[in-house]
C-alpha positions as a Markdown table, in Angstrom:
| # | Residue | x | y | z |
|---|---|---|---|---|
| 1 | Met | 6.8 | -8.2 | 23.1 |
| 2 | Lys | 8.8 | -7.9 | 19.8 |
| 3 | Arg | 6.9 | -9.3 | 16.8 |
| 4 | Ile | 8.6 | -11.6 | 14.4 |
| 5 | Arg | 7.9 | -11.1 | 10.7 |
| 6 | Pro | 5.8 | -14.1 | 9.5 |
| 7 | Thr | 6.7 | -16.3 | 6.5 |
| 8 | Val | 4.5 | -17.8 | 3.9 |
| 9 | Ala | 4.6 | -21.0 | 5.9 |
| 10 | Asp | 3.5 | -19.1 | 8.9 |
| 11 | Leu | 0.5 | -17.7 | 7.1 |
| 12 | Arg | -0.5 | -21.1 | 5.8 |
| 13 | Ala | -0.2 | -22.6 | 9.2 |
| 14 | Ile | -2.4 | -19.9 | 10.9 |
| 15 | Arg | -5.3 | -20.4 | 8.5 |
| 16 | Gly | -8.5 | -21.1 | 10.4 |
| 17 | Glu | -7.0 | -20.0 | 13.7 |
| 18 | Arg | -7.7 | -16.2 | 13.3 |
| 19 | Glu | -8.4 | -13.7 | 10.6 |
| 20 | Leu | -5.4 | -11.5 | 9.8 |
| 21 | Thr | -5.5 | -7.8 | 9.1 |
| 22 | Met | -4.1 | -6.2 | 5.9 |
| 23 | Leu | -3.8 | -2.7 | 4.7 |
| 24 | Arg | -2.7 | -0.9 | 1.5 |
| 25 | Val | -0.2 | 1.7 | 2.7 |
| 26 | Met | 1.4 | 4.4 | 0.6 |
| 27 | Thr | 4.0 | 6.1 | 2.8 |
| 28 | Leu | 6.6 | 5.3 | 5.4 |
| 29 | Glu | 4.5 | 7.0 | 8.0 |
| 30 | Glu | 1.5 | 4.7 | 7.2 |
| 31 | Ala | 3.8 | 1.7 | 7.2 |
| 32 | Glu | 5.2 | 2.6 | 10.6 |
| 33 | Ala | 1.7 | 3.2 | 12.0 |
| 34 | Ala | 0.6 | -0.2 | 10.7 |
| 35 | Glu | 3.5 | -1.8 | 12.4 |
| 36 | Gln | 2.8 | -0.1 | 15.7 |
| 37 | Ala | -0.9 | -0.8 | 15.5 |
| 38 | Gly | -0.4 | -4.5 | 15.1 |
| 39 | Ile | -1.4 | -4.9 | 11.4 |
| 40 | Asp | -0.3 | -8.3 | 10.0 |
| 41 | Ile | 0.1 | -7.7 | 6.3 |
| 42 | Val | 0.6 | -4.7 | 4.0 |
| 43 | Ser | 0.4 | -4.1 | 0.3 |
| 44 | Val | 2.8 | -1.4 | -0.7 |
| 45 | Pro | 3.8 | 0.5 | -3.8 |
| 46 | Pro | 7.1 | -0.9 | -5.3 |
| 47 | Asp | 8.9 | 2.4 | -4.7 |
| 48 | Leu | 8.0 | 2.2 | -1.0 |
| 49 | Met | 9.3 | -1.4 | -0.8 |
| 50 | Leu | 12.6 | -0.1 | -2.2 |
| 51 | His | 12.9 | 2.7 | 0.3 |
| 52 | Pro | 16.1 | 2.2 | 2.3 |
| 53 | Ser | 14.2 | 3.0 | 5.5 |
| 54 | Tyr | 11.3 | 0.7 | 4.9 |
| 55 | Arg | 12.3 | -2.1 | 7.2 |
| 56 | Asp | 13.2 | 0.3 | 9.9 |
| 57 | Ala | 9.6 | 1.5 | 9.8 |
| 58 | Ala | 8.0 | -1.9 | 9.3 |
| 59 | Pro | 10.3 | -4.6 | 10.6 |
| 60 | Ser | 7.6 | -7.2 | 11.2 |
| 61 | Leu | 5.0 | -6.5 | 8.5 |
| 62 | Phe | 4.5 | -9.2 | 5.9 |
| 63 | Ser | 5.0 | -6.9 | 3.0 |
| 64 | Met | 3.6 | -7.4 | -0.5 |
| 65 | Pro | 4.4 | -4.9 | -3.3 |
| 66 | Gly | 1.9 | -4.7 | -6.0 |
| 67 | Glu | 1.5 | -3.0 | -9.4 |
| 68 | Asn | -1.0 | -3.3 | -12.2 |
| 69 | Phe | 0.3 | -5.8 | -14.7 |
| 70 | Tyr | 0.3 | -3.4 | -17.6 |
| 71 | Glu | 2.8 | -1.3 | -15.7 |
| 72 | Ile | 5.3 | -4.2 | -15.5 |
| 73 | Gly | 4.9 | -6.1 | -18.7 |
| 74 | Thr | 5.4 | -9.7 | -19.8 |
| 75 | Gly | 6.2 | -12.8 | -17.7 |
| 76 | Asp | 10.0 | -12.2 | -17.9 |
| 77 | Asp | 9.5 | -8.6 | -16.9 |
| 78 | Phe | 7.5 | -9.8 | -13.9 |
| 79 | Val | 10.3 | -12.2 | -12.9 |
| 80 | Arg | 12.9 | -9.5 | -13.0 |
| 81 | Trp | 10.6 | -7.1 | -11.1 |
| 82 | Ala | 9.8 | -9.7 | -8.5 |
| 83 | Phe | 13.4 | -10.6 | -7.9 |
| 84 | Arg | 14.1 | -6.9 | -7.3 |
| 85 | Met | 11.3 | -6.8 | -4.8 |
| 86 | Val | 12.3 | -9.9 | -3.0 |
| 87 | Lys | 15.9 | -8.6 | -2.8 |
| 88 | Ala | 14.5 | -5.5 | -1.1 |
| 89 | Ser | 12.8 | -7.7 | 1.5 |
| 90 | Ala | 9.4 | -8.2 | 0.0 |
| 91 | Asp | 7.7 | -11.3 | 1.5 |
| 92 | Ala | 5.5 | -11.9 | -1.6 |
| 93 | Val | 4.3 | -10.1 | -4.7 |
| 94 | Tyr | 0.9 | -9.3 | -6.0 |
| 95 | Cys | 0.1 | -10.2 | -9.6 |
| 96 | Ser | -3.2 | -9.8 | -11.5 |
| 97 | Ala | -1.7 | -10.9 | -14.8 |
| 98 | Ser | -2.2 | -14.2 | -16.4 |
| 99 | Thr | -1.7 | -17.6 | -14.7 |
| 100 | Ala | 1.2 | -18.1 | -17.1 |
| 101 | Thr | 2.9 | -15.1 | -15.6 |
| 102 | Ile | 2.1 | -16.3 | -12.1 |
| 103 | Lys | 3.5 | -19.7 | -12.9 |
| 104 | Arg | 6.6 | -18.1 | -14.3 |
| 105 | Met | 7.3 | -16.5 | -11.0 |
| 106 | Ala | 6.2 | -19.4 | -8.9 |
| 107 | Asp | 8.6 | -21.6 | -10.8 |
| 108 | Glu | 11.4 | -19.4 | -9.4 |
| 109 | Ala | 10.0 | -19.9 | -5.8 |
| 110 | Ile | 8.7 | -16.3 | -5.6 |
| 111 | Pro | 5.6 | -16.2 | -3.4 |
| 112 | Val | 2.7 | -14.8 | -5.5 |
| 113 | Ile | -0.7 | -13.5 | -4.5 |
| 114 | Gly | -3.2 | -13.6 | -7.4 |
| 115 | His | -6.6 | -11.9 | -7.7 |
| 116 | Val | -10.2 | -13.0 | -8.3 |
| 117 | Gly | -13.6 | -11.3 | -8.2 |
| 118 | Leu | -13.6 | -7.6 | -9.1 |
| 119 | Ile | -10.1 | -7.0 | -10.5 |
| 120 | Pro | -9.8 | -3.3 | -11.2 |
| 121 | Ser | -7.5 | -3.7 | -14.1 |
| 122 | Arg | -9.9 | -6.1 | -15.8 |
| 123 | Arg | -13.2 | -4.6 | -14.7 |
| 124 | Thr | -14.4 | -4.0 | -18.2 |
| 125 | Trp | -14.9 | -7.8 | -18.6 |
| 126 | Thr | -17.1 | -8.0 | -15.4 |
| 127 | Gly | -19.2 | -5.0 | -15.9 |
| 128 | Gly | -17.3 | -2.2 | -14.2 |
| 129 | Trp | -17.1 | -1.3 | -10.5 |
| 130 | Lys | -19.6 | -3.8 | -9.2 |
| 131 | Ala | -19.8 | -7.1 | -7.3 |
| 132 | Val | -18.7 | -10.3 | -9.1 |
| 133 | Gly | -20.1 | -13.8 | -8.5 |
| 134 | Lys | -23.7 | -13.0 | -7.7 |
| 135 | Thr | -25.0 | -15.7 | -10.0 |
| 136 | Ala | -24.2 | -19.4 | -9.6 |
| 137 | Ala | -22.6 | -19.5 | -13.0 |
| 138 | Ser | -20.2 | -16.6 | -12.3 |
| 139 | Ala | -19.5 | -17.9 | -8.8 |
| 140 | Leu | -18.6 | -21.3 | -10.2 |
| 141 | Ala | -16.4 | -19.7 | -12.8 |
| 142 | Met | -14.6 | -17.9 | -10.0 |
| 143 | Met | -13.9 | -21.2 | -8.3 |
| 144 | Gln | -12.3 | -22.4 | -11.5 |
| 145 | Glu | -10.1 | -19.3 | -11.5 |
| 146 | Val | -9.0 | -20.1 | -8.0 |
| 147 | Arg | -8.2 | -23.7 | -9.1 |
| 148 | Ala | -6.2 | -22.2 | -12.0 |
| 149 | Leu | -4.2 | -20.0 | -9.5 |
| 150 | Glu | -3.5 | -23.1 | -7.4 |
| 151 | Ala | -2.2 | -25.0 | -10.4 |
| 152 | Ala | -0.1 | -22.0 | -11.4 |
| 153 | Gly | 1.6 | -22.1 | -8.0 |
| 154 | Ala | 0.2 | -19.0 | -6.3 |
| 155 | Phe | 0.2 | -19.2 | -2.6 |
| 156 | Gly | -2.8 | -16.9 | -2.1 |
| 157 | Ala | -5.4 | -14.7 | -3.7 |
| 158 | Glu | -7.2 | -11.4 | -3.1 |
| 159 | Ile | -11.0 | -12.0 | -3.5 |
| 160 | Glu | -12.6 | -8.6 | -4.1 |
| 161 | Val | -16.3 | -7.6 | -3.8 |
| 162 | Val | -17.7 | -11.1 | -3.9 |
| 163 | Pro | -20.9 | -12.3 | -2.1 |
| 164 | Val | -19.9 | -13.3 | 1.4 |
| 165 | Glu | -21.4 | -16.8 | 0.9 |
| 166 | Val | -19.3 | -17.4 | -2.2 |
| 167 | Ala | -16.1 | -16.1 | -0.7 |
| 168 | Glu | -16.5 | -18.3 | 2.4 |
| 169 | Ala | -17.3 | -21.4 | 0.3 |
| 170 | Ile | -14.3 | -20.9 | -1.9 |
| 171 | Ser | -12.0 | -20.2 | 1.0 |
| 172 | Gln | -13.0 | -23.4 | 2.7 |
| 173 | Arg | -12.3 | -25.4 | -0.5 |
| 174 | Thr | -8.9 | -24.0 | -1.5 |
| 175 | Ser | -5.3 | -24.3 | -0.3 |
| 176 | Leu | -4.8 | -20.6 | -1.2 |
| 177 | Phe | -4.4 | -18.0 | 1.5 |
| 178 | Met | -7.6 | -15.9 | 0.8 |
| 179 | Ile | -7.6 | -12.2 | 1.4 |
| 180 | Ser | -11.0 | -10.6 | 1.5 |
| 181 | Met | -11.6 | -7.1 | 0.2 |
| 182 | Gly | -15.3 | -6.5 | 0.5 |
| 183 | Ser | -16.0 | -10.2 | 0.5 |
| 184 | Gly | -17.0 | -10.8 | 4.2 |
| 185 | Gly | -15.3 | -12.4 | 7.1 |
| 186 | Gly | -15.0 | -16.0 | 6.0 |
| 187 | Cys | -11.5 | -15.7 | 4.5 |
| 188 | Asp | -8.0 | -15.7 | 5.9 |
| 189 | Ala | -7.4 | -12.0 | 6.1 |
| 190 | Gln | -9.4 | -8.7 | 5.9 |
| 191 | Tyr | -8.0 | -6.0 | 3.5 |
| 192 | Leu | -8.7 | -2.3 | 3.4 |
| 193 | Phe | -7.0 | 0.8 | 2.1 |
| 194 | Ala | -5.4 | 3.1 | 4.7 |
| 195 | Glu | -6.7 | 6.1 | 2.9 |
| 196 | Asp | -10.3 | 4.9 | 3.4 |
| 197 | Ile | -9.8 | 3.9 | 7.1 |
| 198 | Leu | -8.2 | 7.4 | 7.7 |
| 199 | Gly | -11.0 | 9.3 | 5.8 |
| 200 | Ala | -8.4 | 10.8 | 3.5 |
| 201 | Asn | -10.3 | 9.8 | 0.4 |
| 202 | Arg | -12.3 | 12.8 | -0.9 |
| 203 | Gly | -14.2 | 10.7 | -3.4 |
| 204 | Arg | -16.8 | 8.0 | -2.9 |
| 205 | Val | -15.9 | 5.6 | 0.0 |
| 206 | Pro | -16.3 | 2.0 | -1.1 |
| 207 | Arg | -19.3 | 0.2 | 0.5 |
| 208 | His | -17.1 | -2.4 | 2.0 |
| 209 | Ser | -14.8 | 0.0 | 3.7 |
| 210 | Lys | -15.1 | 1.6 | 7.2 |
| 211 | Val | -14.0 | 5.2 | 8.0 |
| 212 | Tyr | -12.4 | 5.5 | 11.4 |
| 213 | Arg | -11.0 | 9.1 | 11.2 |
| 214 | Asn | -11.5 | 12.3 | 9.1 |
| 215 | Phe | -8.0 | 13.0 | 7.7 |
| 216 | Ala | -9.6 | 15.0 | 4.8 |
| 217 | Ala | -10.8 | 17.6 | 7.3 |
| 218 | Glu | -7.5 | 17.6 | 9.0 |
| 219 | His | -5.7 | 18.1 | 5.7 |
| 220 | Asp | -8.1 | 21.0 | 4.9 |
| 221 | Arg | -7.3 | 22.6 | 8.3 |
| 222 | Leu | -3.5 | 22.1 | 7.7 |
| 223 | Gln | -3.8 | 23.7 | 4.3 |
| 224 | Gln | -5.5 | 26.7 | 5.7 |
| 225 | Glu | -2.7 | 27.0 | 8.3 |
| 226 | Arg | -0.2 | 26.6 | 5.5 |
| 227 | Ile | -1.8 | 29.5 | 3.5 |
| 228 | Ala | -2.0 | 31.6 | 6.7 |
| 229 | Ala | 1.7 | 31.0 | 7.5 |
| 230 | Phe | 2.8 | 31.9 | 3.9 |
| 231 | Ser | 0.6 | 35.0 | 3.9 |
| 232 | Glu | 2.1 | 36.2 | 7.2 |
| 233 | Tyr | 5.6 | 35.7 | 5.7 |
| 234 | Val | 4.6 | 37.8 | 2.7 |
| 235 | Ala | 3.2 | 40.5 | 5.0 |
| 236 | Asp | 6.4 | 40.5 | 7.2 |
| 237 | Val | 8.7 | 40.9 | 4.1 |
| 238 | Asn | 6.5 | 43.7 | 2.7 |
| 239 | Ala | 6.5 | 45.5 | 6.1 |
| 240 | Lys | 10.3 | 45.0 | 6.5 |
| 241 | Ser | 9.7 | 43.2 | 9.8 |
| 242 | Phe | 11.5 | 40.1 | 8.5 |
| 243 | Pro | 14.3 | 39.4 | 8.8 |
| 244 | Glu | 14.9 | 40.5 | 12.4 |
| 245 | Asp | 18.3 | 40.8 | 13.9 |
| 246 | Arg | 18.0 | 37.3 | 15.4 |
| 247 | His | 17.7 | 35.9 | 11.9 |
| 248 | Val | 20.9 | 37.3 | 10.5 |
| 249 | Val | 24.7 | 36.9 | 11.0 |
| 250 | Arg | 26.7 | 39.9 | 12.0 |
| 251 | Met | 30.3 | 40.6 | 11.1 |
| 252 | Asp | 33.0 | 41.4 | 13.7 |
| 253 | Pro | 33.1 | 45.3 | 13.9 |
| 254 | Ala | 36.9 | 45.4 | 13.1 |
| 255 | Glu | 36.5 | 43.1 | 10.1 |
| 256 | Leu | 33.5 | 45.2 | 9.0 |
| 257 | Ala | 35.5 | 48.4 | 9.1 |
| 258 | Leu | 38.3 | 46.8 | 7.1 |
| 259 | Phe | 35.8 | 45.5 | 4.6 |
| 260 | Asn | 34.1 | 48.9 | 4.2 |
| 261 | Glu | 37.5 | 50.6 | 3.8 |
| 262 | Arg | 38.6 | 48.3 | 1.0 |
| 263 | Ile | 35.4 | 47.3 | -0.9 |
| 264 | Asp | 35.4 | 50.3 | -3.2 |
| 265 | Arg | 39.0 | 49.8 | -4.3 |
| 266 | Leu | 38.1 | 46.6 | -6.1 |
C-alpha cells in the first residue's frame, strides 16, 4: 500500500497512538532505504533536501533539514534558509538557535523542531558529551526550556540524552511533538543516526544507539577490492595486456590506407 507523506497535523494527531521512527540520513541511498524500510521521519543535510531527486527517493518521508545555527546565522538568515528548505519540500526545519529565532520562523508558519537536553552545539554549557537533567534542578530547568519552545511556536523538540523518567514526564506535559535521542521510549518518536545503525561509524558508538550491521567492515573489504582492481590495471598497462583489441576502435582498411598515404604530406 502506497504511503502518504504525513503533515504536522498528522504527527500531532498520532501522539500517544504509536511511537514513530526517525533517522538521520546523509545520502540519497540512505533516504531511499529509509523510505522502503518504513521509517516515518528523517533528518537530512540541507544539500540533500535540495537534491532534485530527493523526493523521487523519499516521497513519503516527513523530512526535516537541520544545520548547526552558527552555520546559518541570525533570525533573518534562518527565515530565508527555512523558506528555501520548505520550497524544496521540507516538512519542517530543525533549529537549535534561540527561541527568538524559532519564533521568527514560527511567525511565518514554518514548522520548527527545537532541541533540549544535550545539544551538541551548546555542550560546553552542560559539561560536554554527557547526559543532561540528572538532577531535579536541571530537569526542572529543562521543563522550562520546553515551555519556552512552546511559547515561541515550535511544534516539536528533540530531547537528547536525558533520563528516561524525565523525558517521559516532560513528554506527557507538553503539546510539543517530542523526539527521543537516547532518552527512552516515553516520547513520540525514536531517533538514531543511520551511520550508527549501519555500523559505519569507526569511532565510539553512542551508548543510546544500536548497531544492526557492520558497514565499516564492508567498506574495508570494498577498499581492498578497489586497491586490487587498480593494481591489476597498473599491471596490465605495464605488461601491454591492456588495451586489448576489444577495447579499441578500428579504422576501415581503405580509409586507413588513404590516411597513411597522406599523413606525412601535412
